C-alpha positions in Angstrom: -31.3 7.5 7.4 -28.2 9.6 6.6 -27.3 10.7 3.0 -25.4 13.3 0.9 -26.9 16.8 0.1 -29.2 15.4 -2.7 -30.4 13.1 -0.1 -30.4 15.5 2.7 -27.5 13.8 4.7 -27.4 15.1 8.2 -23.9 15.2 9.7 -24.5 17.0 13.1 -26.9 15.9 15.7 -27.0 16.5 19.4 -24.7 14.4 21.7 -27.6 13.0 23.4 -29.3 11.6 20.2 -29.3 7.8 19.7 -29.4 8.3 15.7 -26.3 10.7 15.9 -23.7 9.6 13.4 -20.8 8.0 15.2 -17.1 8.2 13.9 -17.3 5.1 11.7 -20.4 6.6 9.9 -18.7 9.9 9.4 -15.6 8.0 8.2 -17.6 6.0 5.5 -19.9 8.8 4.6 -17.1 10.5 2.1 -17.5 7.3 0.0 -21.2 7.4 -0.4 -20.9 10.2 -3.0 -20.0 7.7 -5.6 -22.9 5.4 -4.7 -25.3 8.2 -4.7 -24.1 9.4 -8.1 -24.4 5.9 -9.5 -27.8 5.5 -8.1 -28.7 8.6 -10.2 -27.7 7.0 -13.3 -25.7 7.5 -16.7 -27.0 11.1 -17.4 -26.0 12.3 -13.8 -22.4 10.6 -14.3 -22.0 12.2 -17.6 -22.6 15.5 -15.9 -19.8 14.7 -13.9 -17.8 13.6 -16.8 -14.2 14.8 -15.7 -14.4 13.2 -12.3 -15.4 9.9 -13.4 -14.5 9.2 -17.1 -11.0 10.9 -17.6 -9.7 11.9 -20.9 -6.6 10.2 -22.1 -3.4 12.0 -22.3 -3.3 12.3 -26.0 -6.9 12.2 -26.7 -8.6 15.1 -28.6 -11.6 16.8 -27.2 -14.0 15.5 -29.9 -12.7 11.8 -29.4 -13.4 12.2 -25.6 -16.7 13.7 -26.1 -17.6 10.6 -28.5 -16.4 8.1 -26.1 -18.5 9.8 -23.3 -21.6 9.8 -25.5 -21.0 5.9 -25.8 -20.3 5.3 -22.1 -23.2 4.0 -20.1 -23.5 3.1 -16.4 -26.0 0.0 -15.6 -28.0 0.5 -12.5 -26.9 -2.5 -10.3 -29.4 -2.6 -7.4 -31.2 -5.1 -5.2 -34.4 -4.9 -7.6 -32.3 -5.3 -10.8 -30.7 -8.4 -9.5 -34.0 -10.2 -10.2 -33.4 -9.7 -13.9 -30.1 -11.2 -14.1 -29.9 -14.7 -15.6 -29.4 -17.5 -13.1 -30.3 -15.6 -10.1 
C-alpha cells in the first residue's frame, strides 16, 4: 500500500486511520528505496551509477564507464523464480 515517491508513498495519515503507517513501517521505509530501484531494473540503476556502483580509487573514468556498461542487474521477483532451474 505504501511506497516511495515513484510509487506514491504516503508517510502521513490521520491518527484515527487504521491504515496509518506505524513506527515499524516508518523505520523500514528508508530501506525500500533500494528495493524500488532494483524493481525498475538495470537502466534505472545505471542512472544512479555513483550510488550503487562505486568507482575504484585509481580507476580512470573511461574504465569505470566500460565497467558500468557491462554491469547488469537481474530482476529477482516471485515471477522470475518460476524460471529458475530446480524450482
